[in-house]
C-alpha positions as CSV (number, residue, x, y, z in Angstrom):
1,X,-61.0,-23.1,-22.5
2,X,-63.0,-21.1,-20.0
3,X,-65.3,-24.0,-19.4
4,X,-62.6,-26.0,-17.8
5,X,-60.6,-23.3,-16.1
6,X,-60.2,-23.9,-12.4
7,X,-62.0,-27.2,-12.4
8,X,-60.7,-30.5,-11.0
9,X,-60.7,-33.7,-13.1
10,X,-60.2,-37.3,-12.0
11,X,-57.9,-38.0,-14.9
12,X,-55.9,-35.7,-17.3
13,X,-54.1,-37.3,-20.1
14,X,-51.2,-35.5,-21.6
15,X,-50.7,-36.6,-25.2
16,X,-52.9,-38.2,-27.9
17,X,-51.0,-40.9,-29.7
18,X,-52.0,-44.6,-29.4
19,X,-51.1,-44.6,-25.7
20,X,-53.0,-41.5,-24.8
21,X,-56.1,-42.3,-26.7
22,X,-56.3,-45.9,-25.5
23,X,-55.9,-44.6,-21.9
24,X,-58.7,-42.2,-22.7
25,X,-60.9,-45.0,-24.0
26,X,-60.4,-47.1,-20.9
27,X,-60.7,-44.2,-18.5
28,X,-63.9,-43.0,-20.2
29,X,-65.5,-46.5,-20.0
30,X,-64.7,-46.4,-16.2
31,X,-66.7,-43.2,-15.9
32,X,-63.7,-41.1,-15.0
33,X,-64.5,-38.5,-17.6
34,X,-60.9,-38.1,-18.8
35,X,-59.7,-34.8,-20.3
36,X,-57.1,-35.3,-23.1
37,X,-54.7,-32.6,-24.2
38,X,-53.5,-33.5,-27.7
39,X,-50.3,-31.5,-27.6
40,X,-48.3,-30.1,-30.5
41,X,-48.7,-33.2,-32.6
42,X,-52.4,-34.5,-32.3
43,X,-52.4,-38.2,-33.0
44,X,-48.6,-38.5,-32.5
45,X,-46.1,-39.8,-34.9
46,X,-48.6,-42.0,-36.8
47,X,-50.0,-38.8,-38.3
48,X,-46.8,-38.7,-40.4
49,X,-47.2,-42.4,-41.4
50,X,-48.9,-43.6,-44.6
51,X,-49.7,-47.3,-44.6
52,X,-49.9,-49.1,-41.3
53,X,-50.0,-52.9,-41.9
54,X,-48.9,-54.3,-38.5
55,X,-51.8,-53.1,-36.2
56,X,-54.3,-55.8,-35.4
57,X,-57.8,-55.3,-36.7
58,X,-56.9,-53.7,-40.0
59,X,-56.4,-56.7,-42.3
60,X,-56.1,-54.5,-45.4
61,X,-53.9,-51.9,-43.7
62,X,-54.8,-48.4,-42.8
63,X,-53.4,-44.9,-43.2
64,X,-51.8,-43.6,-40.0
65,X,-54.0,-40.5,-39.7
66,X,-57.2,-42.6,-40.3
67,X,-56.2,-45.0,-37.6
68,X,-55.7,-42.2,-35.1
69,X,-59.0,-40.7,-36.1
70,X,-60.6,-44.0,-35.3
71,X,-58.9,-44.1,-31.9
72,X,-60.1,-40.6,-31.1
73,X,-63.7,-41.2,-32.2
74,X,-63.9,-44.4,-30.1
75,X,-62.6,-42.6,-27.0
76,X,-65.0,-39.7,-27.6
77,X,-67.9,-42.1,-28.0
78,X,-67.5,-43.1,-24.4
79,X,-67.1,-39.6,-23.1
80,X,-63.5,-38.6,-23.4
81,X,-63.0,-34.9,-23.8
82,X,-60.2,-34.5,-26.4
83,X,-58.9,-30.9,-26.7
84,X,-56.4,-29.2,-28.9
85,X,-53.9,-27.6,-26.4
86,X,-50.5,-28.1,-24.9
87,X,-49.8,-28.6,-21.2
88,X,-47.0,-26.0,-20.7
89,X,-46.5,-26.3,-16.9
90,X,-47.5,-28.6,-14.0
91,X,-47.2,-27.8,-10.3
92,X,-46.4,-31.1,-8.6
93,X,-46.2,-29.5,-5.2
94,X,-49.6,-30.7,-4.0
95,X,-52.5,-32.9,-5.1
96,X,-54.6,-32.3,-7.0
97,X,-51.9,-31.2,-9.3
98,X,-52.2,-27.8,-11.0
99,X,-51.8,-27.8,-14.8
100,X,-51.3,-24.8,-17.1
101,X,-52.5,-25.2,-20.7
102,X,-51.2,-23.0,-23.5
103,X,-49.5,-20.9,-20.8
104,X,-52.8,-19.4,-19.6
105,X,-55.6,-21.8,-18.6
106,X,-55.2,-23.4,-15.2
107,X,-57.0,-26.6,-14.0
108,X,-56.5,-29.4,-11.5
109,X,-56.0,-33.2,-11.8
110,X,-56.3,-35.9,-9.2
111,X,-54.3,-38.2,-11.5
112,X,-52.2,-37.6,-14.6
113,X,-51.3,-40.0,-17.4
114,X,-48.2,-39.0,-19.3
115,X,-48.5,-40.1,-23.0
116,X,-46.3,-37.5,-24.6
117,X,-44.4,-40.0,-26.8
118,X,-41.0,-39.8,-28.3
119,X,-39.8,-38.1,-31.5
120,X,-37.3,-39.6,-34.0
121,X,-34.2,-37.6,-34.5
122,X,-33.8,-36.3,-38.1
123,X,-31.0,-34.9,-40.1
124,X,-33.1,-31.8,-40.9
125,X,-32.6,-32.0,-44.7
126,X,-35.4,-30.4,-46.6
127,X,-35.6,-33.4,-48.9
128,X,-35.7,-35.8,-46.0
129,X,-38.7,-34.0,-44.5
130,X,-40.5,-33.6,-47.8
131,X,-40.3,-37.4,-48.5
132,X,-41.1,-38.6,-45.0
133,X,-43.6,-41.4,-45.4
134,X,-42.8,-41.6,-49.1
135,X,-39.6,-43.7,-48.8
136,X,-38.0,-41.9,-45.9
137,X,-38.7,-43.6,-42.5
138,X,-37.4,-43.8,-39.0
139,X,-38.9,-47.2,-38.3
140,X,-37.8,-50.4,-40.1
141,X,-40.3,-52.5,-38.2
142,X,-43.1,-50.3,-39.4
143,X,-42.0,-49.8,-43.0
144,X,-39.4,-52.5,-43.9
145,X,-41.9,-54.8,-45.7
146,X,-42.6,-52.1,-48.3
147,X,-39.1,-52.5,-49.6
148,X,-38.9,-56.1,-50.7
149,X,-36.1,-56.8,-53.2
150,X,-35.0,-53.1,-53.1
151,X,-31.8,-51.2,-52.2
152,X,-32.2,-49.2,-49.0
153,X,-29.9,-47.2,-46.8
154,X,-29.6,-46.9,-43.1
155,X,-28.1,-43.7,-41.6
156,X,-26.4,-44.2,-38.2
157,X,-23.8,-46.2,-36.3
158,X,-25.4,-47.1,-33.0
159,X,-27.4,-50.1,-31.7
160,X,-30.6,-48.8,-33.4
161,X,-28.9,-48.5,-36.8
162,X,-27.5,-52.0,-36.6
163,X,-30.9,-53.4,-35.5
164,X,-32.6,-51.6,-38.3
165,X,-30.1,-52.7,-40.9
166,X,-30.3,-56.4,-39.8
167,X,-34.1,-56.3,-39.7
168,X,-34.2,-54.8,-43.2
169,X,-32.3,-57.7,-44.7
170,X,-35.4,-59.8,-44.3
171,X,-36.9,-57.8,-47.2
172,X,-34.4,-55.6,-49.0
173,X,-32.0,-57.0,-51.6
174,X,-29.2,-54.8,-50.3
175,X,-28.8,-52.6,-47.2
176,X,-26.1,-49.9,-47.2
177,X,-25.2,-48.3,-43.8
178,X,-23.9,-44.8,-43.9
179,X,-21.8,-43.8,-40.9
180,X,-20.1,-40.5,-40.5
181,X,-17.2,-42.0,-38.6
182,X,-14.8,-44.9,-39.2
183,X,-16.0,-47.0,-36.2
184,X,-19.5,-47.9,-35.1
185,X,-20.9,-47.1,-31.6
186,X,-23.1,-50.2,-31.6
187,X,-22.5,-53.1,-29.2
188,X,-20.0,-55.7,-30.4
189,X,-22.7,-58.3,-30.7
190,X,-24.8,-56.1,-33.0
191,X,-21.7,-55.1,-35.0
192,X,-20.8,-58.7,-35.5
193,X,-24.2,-59.6,-36.8
194,X,-24.2,-56.7,-39.2
195,X,-20.6,-57.4,-40.5
196,X,-21.4,-61.0,-41.1
197,X,-24.6,-60.4,-43.1
198,X,-23.8,-60.6,-46.8
199,X,-26.7,-58.2,-47.6
200,X,-25.2,-55.3,-45.5
201,X,-22.5,-53.0,-46.8
202,X,-20.9,-50.0,-45.1
203,X,-19.9,-46.6,-46.3
204,X,-17.5,-45.1,-43.7
205,X,-16.9,-41.4,-43.1
206,X,-20.1,-40.8,-45.1
207,X,-23.1,-38.6,-44.6
208,X,-26.4,-38.2,-46.4
209,X,-26.3,-35.1,-48.5
210,X,-29.7,-35.2,-50.3
211,X,-32.6,-37.5,-50.9
212,X,-33.6,-37.5,-54.5
213,X,-37.1,-37.8,-55.9
214,X,-40.3,-35.7,-56.3
215,X,-43.1,-37.9,-55.1
216,X,-41.1,-40.9,-53.8
217,X,-37.4,-41.7,-53.1
218,X,-35.5,-42.0,-56.3
219,X,-31.9,-42.2,-55.2
220,X,-29.7,-40.4,-52.7
221,X,-26.6,-38.2,-52.8
222,X,-24.0,-39.0,-50.1
223,X,-20.8,-37.2,-49.3
224,X,-17.5,-38.4,-47.8
225,X,-16.7,-36.0,-45.0
226,X,-13.0,-36.4,-45.4
227,X,-12.5,-36.3,-49.2
228,X,-15.7,-34.2,-49.8
229,X,-16.4,-36.5,-52.7
230,X,-20.2,-36.7,-53.6
231,X,-21.6,-40.0,-54.8
232,X,-25.0,-40.7,-56.2
233,X,-26.7,-44.0,-55.3
234,X,-29.4,-43.9,-58.0
235,X,-31.0,-47.3,-57.2
236,X,-31.9,-46.5,-53.6
237,X,-35.6,-46.4,-53.0
238,X,-35.7,-46.4,-49.1
239,X,-34.0,-44.2,-46.5
240,X,-34.1,-45.2,-42.9
241,X,-32.8,-42.6,-40.4
242,X,-31.6,-44.4,-37.3
243,X,-29.8,-41.8,-35.2
244,X,-32.0,-42.2,-32.1
245,X,-35.2,-41.0,-30.5
246,X,-35.9,-38.2,-28.0
247,X,-38.7,-38.8,-25.5
248,X,-40.9,-35.8,-25.1
249,X,-40.5,-35.6,-21.4
250,X,-38.8,-32.3,-20.7
251,X,-41.8,-31.1,-18.7
252,X,-41.4,-34.0,-16.3
253,X,-37.6,-34.4,-16.1
254,X,-37.2,-32.4,-12.9
255,X,-39.8,-34.3,-10.9
256,X,-40.0,-37.8,-12.4
257,X,-37.2,-40.4,-12.5
258,X,-35.9,-40.9,-16.0
259,X,-33.1,-42.8,-17.6
260,X,-30.1,-41.0,-19.1
261,X,-31.9,-40.3,-22.3
262,X,-35.1,-39.1,-20.7
263,X,-37.5,-42.1,-20.8
264,X,-39.7,-42.1,-17.7
265,X,-39.1,-45.0,-15.3
266,X,-42.1,-46.8,-13.8
267,X,-42.4,-49.0,-10.8
268,X,-42.2,-52.8,-11.3
269,X,-44.9,-54.1,-13.7
270,X,-47.1,-51.1,-13.3
271,X,-47.2,-47.7,-15.1
272,X,-46.9,-45.8,-11.8
273,X,-44.1,-43.3,-11.5
274,X,-42.5,-42.2,-8.3
275,X,-45.1,-39.4,-7.9
276,X,-48.4,-40.3,-6.4
277,X,-51.2,-40.4,-9.0
278,X,-48.9,-39.9,-12.0
279,X,-48.6,-42.7,-14.5
280,X,-46.6,-43.0,-17.7
281,X,-47.4,-44.8,-20.9
282,X,-46.3,-45.2,-24.5
283,X,-43.0,-44.2,-26.0
284,X,-42.4,-41.7,-23.2
285,X,-41.5,-44.7,-21.0
286,X,-40.6,-47.3,-23.6
287,X,-37.1,-47.1,-25.1
288,X,-37.2,-50.6,-26.5
289,X,-40.3,-51.4,-28.6
290,X,-41.8,-48.1,-29.7
291,X,-44.7,-49.6,-31.6
292,X,-48.3,-48.4,-31.9
293,X,-49.6,-51.7,-30.5
294,X,-47.2,-51.7,-27.5
295,X,-48.0,-48.1,-26.8
296,X,-51.7,-48.8,-26.8
297,X,-51.2,-51.6,-24.4
298,X,-49.4,-49.4,-21.9
299,X,-52.1,-46.8,-22.3
300,X,-54.6,-49.4,-21.3
301,X,-52.5,-50.3,-18.3
302,X,-52.1,-46.7,-17.2
303,X,-55.8,-46.1,-17.3
304,X,-56.4,-49.3,-15.2
305,X,-53.7,-48.2,-12.8
306,X,-55.2,-44.7,-12.5
307,X,-58.7,-46.2,-11.9
308,X,-57.5,-48.4,-9.1
309,X,-55.5,-45.6,-7.5
310,X,-58.5,-43.3,-7.5
311,X,-60.8,-46.1,-6.1
312,X,-58.4,-46.9,-3.3
313,X,-58.1,-43.2,-2.5
314,X,-61.8,-42.9,-2.2
315,X,-61.8,-45.9,0.2
316,X,-59.1,-44.2,2.3
317,X,-61.1,-40.9,2.4
318,X,-64.3,-42.7,3.6
319,X,-62.3,-44.5,6.3
320,X,-60.8,-41.3,7.4
321,X,-64.1,-39.5,7.6
322,X,-65.8,-42.5,9.3
323,X,-63.0,-42.5,11.9
């Protein structure tokens, strides 16, 4: 990356999922020549997704990796510079901010758009990872419609798990919730909805032991953590892991205001953070929706906010020089 070392850029975008690449598209069309660092997961979580059927403009659906390739190519068409590389440090002491990429290349940014996303928490079972996108999912809104009239399980006991389970009843014939404890952590209102839904059943003190199947999910093994009894549910075709998400914001936690989980907080209706010239978009600042289309929308907003910030700064500089 010798060609960018030591240079100053108007906009540097950290992350390359739907938010980051949409921000890159808008910033590029505004002649801001954005530099995008794609991070450890170029394309974000959608690179692990098979069919995407709920993004506008793809009436026949699209593979997640293909959609992110389309996003990238469109941003590059207008001049976005997308690079493999991970921002490993940022010095927020003075503007322009100094960024270090891959622990060695230093460059400067007048504005930064944080689009680092959030990662679903997984159980770390080999079979779970092997069958991700093949019946194992962390997003009922994304994948629930693929399981019409089928038996699916939801792993978890918090608000997310109850929301996922209730949503899945729109499609599945039966939803079994596995919870490792005897009581749920979800809010009383969400618990009540789940308990009163005839399609939802609960297995208490139970954990997922193994996901069965070679190419697709073909059942699960679960274990009661008190009796150690192992049960096979051989009619399960879908597994939804709902034990939470972790925003990828460790790099910014010490300098930007976040909530207790780590999602970056922004000011009012804007994407501005509490640091001048730093904007946040996508799942890094959205603990609620976490959809590709909403992430893209905040990426658009972040680029527009950055463009206005830089334009206003130029006006201030001209006034100062003229004075």
